[in-house]
C-alpha positions as CSV (number, residue, x, y, z in Angstrom):
1,M,-148.9,-93.1,37.7
2,I,-147.7,-94.0,34.6
3,R,-151.2,-95.6,34.1
4,L,-153.1,-92.3,35.1
5,L,-150.9,-90.3,32.6
6,K,-151.5,-92.4,29.2
7,H,-155.5,-92.1,30.4
8,T,-155.1,-88.3,31.1
9,H,-153.5,-88.1,28.1
10,R,-156.0,-90.0,26.1
11,L,-158.7,-87.3,27.3
12,Y,-156.6,-84.8,26.1
13,S,-156.0,-86.2,22.4
14,I,-159.6,-86.7,22.4
15,T,-160.8,-83.4,23.6
16,V,-158.1,-81.8,20.8
17,I,-159.6,-83.9,18.1
18,L,-163.7,-83.2,18.9
19,L,-162.8,-79.4,19.2
20,L,-160.9,-79.1,16.4
21,S,-163.7,-81.2,14.5
22,A,-166.2,-78.9,16.1
23,L,-164.3,-75.9,14.4
24,F,-163.8,-77.6,11.1
25,Y,-167.8,-78.6,11.0
26,P,-169.1,-75.7,9.6
27,F,-165.9,-75.7,6.3
28,Y,-166.9,-79.5,6.0
29,Y,-170.8,-78.7,5.9
30,L,-169.9,-76.2,3.4
31,A,-167.8,-78.4,1.4
32,A,-170.1,-81.6,1.8
33,K,-173.1,-79.7,0.0
34,S,-171.9,-80.3,-3.6
35,P,-169.4,-82.9,-5.2
36,K,-167.8,-80.0,-6.5
37,G,-166.4,-78.9,-2.9
38,Y,-165.6,-83.0,-2.3
39,G,-162.1,-82.4,-3.1
40,A,-161.8,-79.6,-0.1
41,L,-163.2,-82.2,2.2
42,N,-160.0,-84.0,1.8
43,Q,-158.0,-80.9,2.4
44,L,-159.8,-79.7,5.5
45,R,-159.3,-83.0,7.2
46,K,-156.0,-83.2,6.6
47,V,-155.3,-79.6,8.2
48,N,-157.4,-81.3,10.8
49,S,-155.1,-84.0,11.1
50,I,-152.0,-82.3,11.3
51,L,-153.1,-80.0,13.6
52,S,-155.0,-82.9,15.7
53,S,-150.8,-84.2,15.4
54,W,-149.0,-81.5,16.6
55,L,-151.6,-80.4,19.3
56,S,-151.8,-84.0,21.1
57,G,-147.7,-84.4,20.6
58,I,-148.3,-87.7,18.3
59,F,-145.9,-87.3,15.4
60,F,-146.1,-89.4,12.2
61,K,-142.4,-90.2,10.2
62,F,-142.8,-91.5,6.8
63,T,-140.3,-93.3,5.2
64,Y,-140.9,-94.3,1.6
65,E,-139.4,-97.3,-0.3
66,Q,-140.4,-95.1,-3.6
67,P,-141.6,-92.1,-4.1
68,L,-145.3,-92.2,-5.0
69,D,-146.7,-90.6,-8.4
70,R,-148.8,-87.5,-7.2
71,N,-151.0,-87.8,-10.3
72,Q,-151.7,-91.9,-10.0
73,T,-154.3,-93.4,-8.6
74,Y,-153.9,-96.3,-5.6
75,I,-155.3,-98.6,-3.6
76,Y,-153.3,-98.3,0.0
77,C,-153.6,-101.3,2.1
78,A,-152.2,-100.9,5.6
79,N,-152.6,-103.1,8.9
80,H,-155.2,-101.6,11.7
81,A,-154.5,-101.4,15.3
82,S,-155.2,-98.0,16.3
83,S,-158.0,-95.7,15.6
84,L,-154.9,-93.7,15.0
85,D,-154.5,-94.8,11.5
86,I,-157.6,-92.8,9.7
87,M,-155.5,-89.5,10.9
88,V,-152.3,-91.0,9.5
89,F,-153.6,-91.8,6.2
90,C,-155.1,-88.4,5.9
91,I,-151.7,-87.0,6.4
92,L,-149.6,-89.1,4.1
93,A,-152.8,-89.8,0.9
94,R,-152.2,-86.9,-1.5
95,G,-154.7,-85.3,-4.0
96,K,-158.6,-87.6,-4.1
97,F,-158.6,-90.0,-2.0
98,H,-161.4,-91.8,0.1
99,F,-161.8,-94.5,2.9
100,M,-164.1,-97.7,3.3
101,G,-164.9,-98.5,6.6
102,K,-167.3,-100.2,8.6
103,D,-170.7,-99.5,8.3
104,E,-170.7,-98.5,12.1
105,L,-168.6,-95.1,11.2
106,R,-171.8,-93.5,9.5
107,S,-172.8,-92.9,13.3
108,N,-169.4,-91.4,14.2
109,P,-169.9,-87.8,15.3
110,V,-166.5,-86.6,13.9
111,L,-166.2,-89.1,10.4
112,K,-170.3,-89.3,9.5
113,I,-170.1,-86.5,7.6
114,F,-167.7,-88.0,5.0
115,F,-169.6,-91.4,5.3
116,N,-172.4,-89.3,4.1
117,T,-170.6,-87.9,1.0
118,I,-167.1,-89.3,0.0
119,D,-166.0,-92.0,1.9
120,I,-167.7,-95.9,1.3
121,S,-169.2,-97.7,4.0
122,V,-169.8,-101.4,4.1
123,D,-171.4,-103.7,6.5
124,R,-169.0,-106.7,6.2
125,K,-171.5,-109.4,7.7
126,S,-173.9,-108.2,4.5
127,K,-172.2,-109.9,0.7
128,I,-174.9,-107.7,-0.8
129,S,-173.5,-104.3,1.1
130,A,-170.0,-105.8,0.3
131,F,-170.8,-106.2,-3.3
132,R,-172.7,-102.2,-3.4
133,A,-169.5,-101.0,-1.7
134,F,-166.7,-102.6,-3.9
135,K,-168.9,-101.6,-7.0
136,R,-168.6,-97.9,-6.1
137,A,-165.4,-97.8,-5.2
138,G,-164.8,-99.4,-8.5
139,E,-166.5,-96.5,-10.4
140,T,-164.6,-94.0,-7.8
141,L,-161.3,-95.4,-8.6
142,E,-161.9,-94.9,-12.5
143,K,-162.8,-91.5,-11.6
144,G,-159.1,-90.7,-10.1
145,W,-160.3,-91.4,-6.5
146,S,-157.6,-93.6,-4.4
147,L,-159.0,-96.0,-2.0
148,I,-157.8,-96.4,1.7
149,I,-159.2,-99.6,3.1
150,F,-157.8,-102.1,6.1
151,P,-158.0,-105.2,4.6
152,E,-158.4,-107.2,7.9
153,G,-161.6,-106.1,8.3
154,G,-161.1,-103.9,11.5
155,I,-159.3,-103.5,14.9
156,D,-158.5,-106.6,16.7
157,G,-159.6,-105.1,20.4
158,V,-158.5,-108.7,21.6
159,H,-154.8,-109.5,20.8
160,Y,-152.2,-107.0,22.6
161,P,-149.7,-106.8,21.1
162,P,-151.4,-107.0,18.1
163,V,-151.2,-109.3,15.3
164,L,-151.8,-109.2,11.6
165,H,-155.1,-110.8,10.6
166,P,-155.8,-112.6,7.4
167,F,-157.0,-110.2,4.6
168,K,-160.4,-110.2,2.7
169,N,-160.0,-110.8,-1.1
170,G,-161.9,-107.7,-2.4
171,P,-159.4,-105.3,-2.5
172,F,-156.9,-107.2,-4.3
173,R,-159.8,-108.5,-6.9
174,L,-160.6,-104.5,-7.4
175,A,-157.3,-103.9,-7.8
176,I,-156.5,-106.3,-10.7
177,E,-160.1,-105.4,-12.3
178,K,-159.2,-101.8,-12.5
179,N,-155.5,-102.0,-13.2
180,I,-154.8,-100.2,-10.1
181,P,-151.0,-100.7,-8.0
182,V,-151.5,-101.3,-4.9
183,V,-149.5,-99.7,-2.2
184,A,-148.7,-101.5,1.1
185,V,-147.8,-99.7,4.0
186,S,-146.8,-100.9,7.2
187,L,-148.1,-98.7,10.6
188,T,-145.2,-100.5,12.1
189,D,-145.7,-99.1,15.9
190,V,-149.0,-96.4,15.8
191,W,-150.6,-99.2,18.3
192,K,-147.4,-98.1,21.0
193,K,-149.1,-94.9,21.2
194,M,-152.8,-95.7,21.2
195,W,-154.3,-99.2,20.7
196,D,-157.4,-99.7,19.6
197,D,-159.2,-96.7,20.8
198,G,-157.0,-96.1,23.9
199,S,-160.0,-96.9,26.2
200,K,-157.3,-99.9,27.7
201,Y,-154.1,-98.3,28.2
202,G,-154.5,-94.7,27.0
203,S,-152.2,-92.8,24.9
204,T,-148.6,-91.7,24.7
205,P,-147.2,-88.5,22.8
206,G,-144.2,-89.5,20.3
207,I,-143.1,-90.4,17.3
208,C,-144.8,-93.3,15.0
209,D,-143.0,-94.6,11.4
210,I,-144.8,-95.2,8.8
211,Y,-143.3,-97.5,6.0
212,I,-144.7,-96.8,2.8
213,H,-144.0,-100.1,0.5
214,K,-143.2,-99.3,-3.4
215,P,-145.6,-99.8,-5.0
216,V,-147.5,-103.1,-6.7
217,D,-148.1,-103.0,-10.1
218,T,-151.1,-105.2,-11.0
219,T,-150.7,-104.9,-15.3
220,G,-151.0,-108.1,-16.2
221,L,-153.0,-109.9,-13.6
222,T,-155.8,-112.0,-13.4
223,I,-158.6,-112.3,-11.1
224,A,-157.2,-115.9,-10.5
225,D,-154.0,-114.3,-9.3
226,A,-156.0,-112.3,-6.3
227,D,-154.5,-114.6,-3.9
228,F,-150.8,-114.1,-4.7
229,L,-151.6,-110.4,-4.4
230,K,-153.3,-110.9,-1.6
231,D,-150.4,-113.0,0.2
232,R,-148.0,-110.6,-1.4
233,I,-149.4,-107.5,0.5
234,F,-149.9,-109.2,3.2
235,N,-146.3,-110.3,3.7
236,L,-144.9,-106.8,2.8
237,I,-146.8,-105.2,5.5
238,N,-146.2,-107.7,7.7
239,S,-142.3,-107.7,7.1
240,K,-142.2,-103.9,9.1
241,L,-144.1,-104.7,11.8
242,I,-142.9,-104.2,15.6
243,R,-144.9,-106.2,18.0
244,A,-142.7,-105.8,21.1
């Protein structure tokens, strides 16, 4: 019975997300026609995410170790075990922000309009694609666009409960090169409400705890410190994760 209820809730939540995306699409389309409207794209998907959260009954409680500067450009790094994680950051991030994600998302009916405009797609199997993606990310960081990235490289749809996998080097080298502070975010129990896309265990309503760590300054670091920075962010995120 519980399994049936969880899968019913997942279908309901997906229906809510698709219907809201359809309602918002004309506004997305208009905002996406010119770079001048890209800021509005973020505001629209933030509102969409908030409404999706309310209507699906999945809420997010944000705990900040230190308040973030609304005028500061950041690189946000987080663990990734749920399709809800994108919604989390649409609500959490402030100002101009964009995601870096796998190339397959360009064909996602909900997300493709963003990956064709403000977000950055990358084929992680291609070094050339990764180089171009991080080059573009560096350019947008210089323009004041915060970057949201999941340094594990994607959702592991095998391990349940999820485990934190080794991070890729790219975002940490970029943070040092551009002298951008890194914000580690522990999505502590989002996976308990929906693991991966929910197809196996369904989803449940409730409150998810999100812990935002104090920004890590990269001033004075060199490329030789990239592994040190990567390990520090990994340990910060891992310190708050709940797996049981």
